[in-house]
TORMI-122920 format. One record per atom (N, C-alpha, C): x, y, z; residue in three letters. Coordinates in steps of 0.05 Angstrom, whole numbers, plus 5000, padded with zeros to 4 digits. Example, Ala and Ser with C-alpha at 12.3 -4.5 7.8 and 13.67 -1.06 7.14 Angstrom:
% TORMI-122920
526448865156ALA524649105156ALA526449345156ALA525749555142SER527349795143SER525850015157SER
***
This chain:
% TORMI-122920
485048445533MET486848665516MET486948455498MET487448435464LYS488048445450LYS490548535432LYS493148415423ALA496248465414ALA496548315391ALA497348485373GLY498948345346GLY499048535325GLY500048325308PHE500948315294PHE499548255265PHE498848405243VAL497148265217VAL498348395188VAL500748125179SER500448325158SER498248205127SER497648445115ILE495648485096ILE497048295066ILE496348135058VAL497848085029VAL495948015005VAL496948004988GLY495647884967GLY495848044943GLY494747994911ARG494648164890ARG495848364887ARG496548554858PRO497448744857PRO493648844856PRO493549074860ASN490549214860ASN488549094877ASN488148854895ALA487348824910ALA485548954935ALA486649104938GLY484349414949GLY487449344970GLY488649344988LYS490649255014LYS489749545016LYS490749805007SER491849985021SER489050205029SER486950145009THR484750235009THR484150095045THR484449835049LEU482349745064LEU484849785100LEU487350005083LEU488350125107LEU487450305125LEU486950435111ASN485750785108ASN483650705120ASN482150535115ARG478950515126ARG479750405149ARG481650275160VAL481350055182VAL483250285201VAL484850415200ILE486850665209ILE484250865214ILE483151055193GLY481251305197GLY482951455186GLY484851475168THR486751645159THR487351585138THR489851755124LYS491651595105LYS493851695110LYS494251335104VAL498351225114VAL498351135104VAL497551155059ALA497350915047ALA496951075021ALA497851135005ILE496651204970ILE495551014959ILE492851064948VAL491451054929VAL490850974898VAL491250774888SER490750874860SER490350604839SER489250664814ASP487850414802ASP489250324792ASP492850274797LYS494450284786LYS496249894793LYS495949734793PRO497249494800PRO499449664816PRO501049484831GLN504849564843GLN503249794846GLN502149924858THR502250214867THR503950254906THR503750094914THR503950004944THR508149874935THR509950094944ARG512549994937ARG515049864965ARG512250004986ASN512849935009ASN512949785025ASN513949615047ARG511549545079ARG511349875091ARG508449695097ILE508550025103ILE507049945135ILE507449975166LEU507149935186LEU504850155200LEU501549995209ALA500850275217ALA497750145247ALA497250255252VAL496850325292VAL494350305295VAL493450065300ARG489650105292ARG488850115324ARG488150165343ASN487550255369ASN484350155372ASN483249905377ALA480650035390ALA479449895426ALA477149825429ARG477649685457ARG478249445464ARG477349405438ALA478348945443ALA481949035442ALA482849205438GLY485349155435GLY487649405416GLY489749155394GLN490849445389GLN492249145355GLN491449285335ILE493049135316ILE495549325305ILE496149175293VAL499849325289VAL499749095263VAL498449375247PHE497449215209PHE500749245197PHE500649095171MET504049135160MET502449155128MET502449465116ASP501049275091ASP503349255070ASP502949155054THR505248935031THR504749085001THR507249054988PRO506849064959PRO505848844945PRO504048824926GLY502148594920GLY504148404916GLY503248114909ILE504747894907ILE505347834870ILE506447864863HIS506247904827HIS509847684820HIS509347664802ARG512147584784ARG514747804769ARG515547814790PRO518348114789PRO520647924765PRO519748344751LEU522448304730LEU524048574732LEU524148714753HIS526148854758HIS527048734785HIS529248894796ARG530048784824ARG528949044840ARG526949214831MET525149384845MET523849174852MET522048974839ASN519348774841ASN521048544854ASN522948494858VAL523048374874VAL524148344892VAL525048674900ARG524448674926ARG522348684939ARG519748854931MET517948854937MET517348644948MET516448364926VAL515547974932VAL516747954960VAL520548044955ASP520047874979ASP519848105008ASP518148304998MET518048465038MET514548325029MET513148315020ALA511348235032ALA510947975043ALA512647675022LEU513047415035LEU515947465066LEU517047615066GLU518547635085GLU515547785110GLU514047875116SER511947995122SER510947705150SER510547605136MET508647355131MET509847145166MET513547155154ARG513947015176ARG512747135208ARG514247485204GLU514747675217GLU511447635239GLU509347565236VAL506047715239VAL506047485250VAL502347575278ASP500247415288ASP499347195269ASP498147475254VAL495847275229VAL496447445219VAL496847295186VAL496747325156VAL492547485144VAL492347745132LEU489947795131LEU490047765085LEU489247505091LEU489547605051LEU486347685028LEU488647865019LEU484648085006LEU484647904982LEU483547814976VAL482747794939VAL480247994939VAL481048024910ASP479248224894ASP476647954887ASP474548104896ALA471347904897ALA469747874865ALA471548134858SER469748174835SER471548094809SER473347954808GLU475347794786GLU475047504795GLU475247314768ALA475947014765ALA478347044777ALA477246774795SER481146604805SER481946614776SER484446644782GLY486846514763GLY489846474770GLY491646404752LYS494246224770LYS495546464794LYS494846674796GLY496746884798GLY494946934833GLY491846704833ASP489846744855ASP492346454871ASP492046234844ARG492945944867ARG494846074874ARG497546164858PHE500046184871PHE499846254888PHE498146484898VAL497746694930VAL497346344948VAL495146184947LEU493746024966LEU496945854961LEU498345744950ASP501045544950ASP502445654970ASP501845924978LEU504646064994LEU503146095021LEU501245875032PHE499245805050PHE499045585061PHE500445365044LYS499645095052LYS501645045074LYS502945065084ASP503845095097ASP504645135130ASP502145425126ALA502545575153ALA501845495182ALA503745485200LYS501845585225LYS500945755239LYS500745975222ILE498446175239ILE496046235219ILE495346385226PRO490946335219PRO491146545202PRO490846455188VAL488846545158VAL486946825153VAL486346935159VAL484247045141VAL483447155122VAL481847065115LEU481647115077LEU479347385081LEU479647575061ALA477347815056ALA476647735020ALA475047745022LEU473547854992LEU472048094994LEU474548234970ASN473948494982ASN472748734947ASN472048814937LYS469448904937LYS467248764919LYS465148724948ILE463548634949ILE461548844933ILE462349144923ASP460249264930ASP459649294884ASP461949054879LEU460549054850LEU460648754839LEU460048554864VAL458948324856VAL458048354864VAL454348124842ARG452548144862ARG452047864879ARG450247794890LYS450947694912LYS450247474903LYS448547264872SER448347174874SER450446884861SER453247114862ARG457047084848ARG458547034882ARG456147054898LEU458447054919LEU458947004938LEU456546804944LEU456546524957LEU457846234945LEU457646184915PRO459946054908PRO462546064905PRO463246404908LYS465646554910LYS467246334933LYS465046494956ILE466046284985ILE466046034990ILE464045824985ASP464745574977ASP467345444956ASP467145594943GLU470145614921GLU472845594942GLU473145754954TYR475245784975TYR475145604993TYR472745505007ARG473245495024ARG474845155023ARG474145194995THR476144934995THR477744884984THR479845154978GLN482044974979GLN483645165007GLN482145245028HIS484945265053HIS483145325070HIS484245205095GLU482345145119GLU483245565132GLU482045555129PHE481245965133PHE481445925153PHE481646095178ALA481146215204ALA477246385201ALA476746465188ALA474346685174ALA474946675149ALA472646735125ILE473046885097ILE470347105113ILE471647355112VAL469147485104VAL468747735079VAL466747775066PRO467147935049PRO465748165064PRO466848375040ILE468948765051ILE467448775029ILE467949075024SER467649305019SER469349435022SER472549505018ALA473349725027ALA474050075031ALA472749964999LEU471350314987LEU468850335013LEU467450355014THR465350345023THR464450225053THR466050065068GLY466850105091GLY465549735108GLY463149555082ASP461049445089ASP463649155092ASP461849145113GLY464248835134GLY466249005152GLY466849125133VAL469149275156VAL469649135189VAL468049265187ASN467649245226ASN468348915236ASN466748735222ARG465848495221ARG469348325210ARG470448375199LEU473248455191LEU475448445203LEU475348695221GLU476048635253GLU475248495269GLU474648535276GLU473448295296GLU474148065287GLU474147835272GLU474747555275GLU477847675272GLU479447845265LEU482247945264LEU482447875287LEU481948175307PHE481948105342PHE482347865349PHE479747685349ALA479047405349ALA481947275341ALA483747205330GLN486647165324GLN488747145340GLN489247415353LEU491147495354LEU489647385387LEU493647465399PRO494747245423PRO493547615450PRO492447405478ASP492247625493ASP494047845501ASP494648105497GLY497448135505GLY496648555510GLY498648695517GLU498448985525GLU498949085496GLU498949345497ALA500149365468ALA502349595464ALA502349375435LEU505149515426LEU507049785430LEU504949855417TYR505750145409TYR503650405431TYR505150585434PRO503550745443PRO501450845427PRO499250925439ALA496250965440ALA495351155407ALA498351385418ASP499051575399ASP500351565373ASP500051295374TYR503451255346TYR501351105334TYR503051215293LEU500151155281LEU501351065260LEU504051125245THR505450935227THR509351015226THR509350755209ASP512150815214ASP513750955184ASP512051115183GLN513151285148GLN514651475154GLN517251475160PRO517051885154PRO515952015141PRO517352225145GLU514352535135GLU515852595106GLU518952465098ARG519252565074ARG519152295059ARG518152025062VAL516651745047VAL514051855035VAL512952035054PHE510852135065PHE510352255036PHE512552545043ALA511552685017ALA513152584991ALA514152344982ALA514352234956ALA511752104946ALA510751964962GLU508751834956GLU505652024964GLU506352164957ILE503052434960ILE504352474928ILE507352654924VAL507352634890VAL506852434883VAL507152184878ARG507851954861ARG504051884875ARG501851944879GLU499651884871GLU498752024868GLU498352274863LYS498452564851LYS498952444811LYS502552364811LEU503452294785LEU501052074765LEU500851804780LEU500751574776LEU496051794778LEU495251904783GLN492052004784GLN492552134749GLN494152354751HIS494052514714HIS495052324713HIS496952164701THR498552104668THR497851744668THR495451614681ARG495551364682ARG493751224651ARG493951334633ASP493251334599ASP497051344589ASP498351374591GLU499851504588GLU501551394599GLU503351424619LEU505351204633LEU504350984658LEU506150784634PRO506650564657PRO507550554670PRO507250224699PHE510650364723PHE513450454706PHE514650634704THR516550674693THR516650954706THR515651104735THR516151324741THR516851264777THR517351454781ALA518251464820ALA519151804824ALA518651704856VAL520751994865VAL521152004886VAL524252184869VAL524752224900VAL525952464922VAL524552564945VAL525852754957VAL528552894953VAL530753074944ASP532553104938ASP533553254980ASP531853374979SER530453615003SER529453555011SER528353615047PHE525653645069PHE527453755080PHE526854035089GLU525854275105GLU523454345120GLU523554255146GLU522454265169GLU521354475165GLU518954595175ALA517954965178ALA518754935201ALA518955215204PRO520155355232PRO517255465238PRO516755545257LYS515155585280LYS512955875256LYS510955715266GLY508755915232GLY510555995204GLY512255835197GLY514355755172GLY512555665149GLY515355655132LEU514755445118LEU516155105106LEU514854895102MET516754835090MET516454815072MET519754675058ARG519954615042ARG521354275025ARG519554265001ILE519854004995ILE521154014977ILE524853844950TYR524253844928TYR523153704923TYR524953564905CYS522753234900CYS524253224861CYS524252954867SER524052804837SER523752744815SER520852784800ILE519752514797ILE522152424772ILE522452194769ILE524151954746ILE523351844732ILE524251864711VAL523651734694VAL524251464660VAL524251354658ASP526051154649ASP527051284609ASP525551374604GLN525751474571GLN525151764565GLN527651834555ASP525952184537ASP523952074542ASP522652014518SER520152054500SER517352144537SER519151984547GLN515852034577GLN517652244589GLN518352514589LYS518352694599LYS518252984605LYS516052994572PRO515553174566PRO512453094567PRO512152864577ILE508952734587ILE507652864622ILE510152734627VAL509252914654VAL509953174660VAL511753434647ILE511453664643ILE509053774625ILE508253704611GLY505153744596GLY506453934585GLY504354094561ARG503254354555ARG503754444565ARG506454724567ARG506954884576ARG507054884604ARG507554554613GLY507254484644GLY506654484666GLY503454504647GLU500154404652GLU500454144669GLU501953964668MET500953794672MET502653714708MET505253774711ILE506553854729ILE505954074745ILE504854244736LYS503954484748LYS501454324774LYS499354124758ARG497754044764ARG498553934789ARG499953654786ILE502253494800ILE502153634820ILE503253724825GLY503953884848GLY502854064872GLY500054364853THR498954404876THR497054124892THR496354004872GLU495053804890GLU496253614904GLU498653594919ALA499953414928ALA500753704938ALA501753944932ARG500754084954ARG499654124977ARG497954134963GLN495154114977GLN493753915003GLN495453724986ASP495453445011ASP497353405035ASP499753545020LEU501153605052LEU501853795066LEU499254055061GLU498954285073GLU496054095097GLU495053875075ARG493653855109ARG494653545122ARG495853455113LEU497553285121LEU499853315143LEU501553475138PHE503753575164PHE502853895177PHE499754055170GLY499354265191GLY500054525174GLY500954405159THR503054775156THR504554855119THR503754985130ARG504055195099ARG506054895070ARG506655025059VAL508354785041VAL510054925010VAL511854975011PHE514054974975PHE514154854972PHE513154634951LEU514154384932LEU514054554917LEU518454374905ASP518154474885ASP519454234866ASP518354054833LEU518853874828LEU520653754798LEU521553774798HIS523453674769HIS523553354752HIS523253334729VAL522853184712VAL525753014716VAL527552804720LYS529652734718LYS528952354690LYS530852424665VAL531552164663VAL532451944676VAL531651644673ARG534151594694ARG533451204675ARG534251194664SER534950854648SER534750704663SER533050484670ASP533250344683ASP532550304716ASP533050544729TRP533050534746TRP531250384768TRP529750214745ARG528049984766ARG530449814784ARG533949724770ASP533949514768ASP537449684786ASP537649934794ASP539150134802ASP538550164836ASP540449874846ASP540349804885ASP540150104885ASP542650334887GLY542050554901GLY541350734903GLY539550774870LEU535750924880LEU534550784896LEU534050544897LEU532450324912LEU532550384936LEU534550324951ASP535750464980ASP534250734982ASP535150954962GLU534651244976GLU531651274976GLU530151124956MET526450964960MET525650964983MET526950814990GLY525950605023GLY524850355002GLY526750274978VAL523349994975VAL526949784983VAL525649765018ALA527749515030ALA528949205013ALA531349215023ARG532149025013ARG531648835034ARG530948505022THR530148205044THR531948085046THR533347725063ARG534547635060ARG532147395022ARG534047385026ARG532747185000ARG532346885012ARG530946895003ARG529346604999ARG530646314995ARG
***
């Protein structure tokens, strides 16, 4: 048996959450084509014949401009000090730049194995892939380099084999039925935020958040009741979320409720309200409430 912790790190929008959902086999992290979708560290467990991998999906590493972003980047960097293997995910469909070099510099003195996954190969011609692999070979001594598509699943089985090969021998760290450390109320807020990102992607930048005001468990055969606030930081953004005659917030609520009912296996009443709180990304109290963890500063 092999067992250990693997931290998934990379730049925003590299496909970390898509890969995590693919490997785990169910949705444990929301997915959007907007960078910086993941704001919290997500722990999820993969059980296989070879053993157990405890994955940590982390926010994308980027230049932080607000306290929220500082916490997000700190979370990603902190996770690399707590694991057995680092899985670096890179978007192979994009040319390498300063951001990629910054992330690679973080591993210069790494004392643990680093596995590189070149993601989104479904968008890359094979003639461009081999030179990219050679380019990364010269930049770091990776334990393995694996081309994958988290979206289609191509190469993911081989990636899992390479990760198990780097893990220490040992018994399972979590029970076989353990899936994730995310509380149900966090799942609820994230599902609402996923729908919000999907439907306002062209109108709103990264200035929205979702907070669960009340979460009432369903009695046997009854109704789960969830009350959420959608936070925006400008008055002009509130009508965008609400939409004409309330159509946008109704669509977000309906799709989120349907996902939550599938997730929790019960009927759900979901109530959404929009609130304006300027500079919420620098509000430590609200960030604590959202679960964006504080870490010790480097």
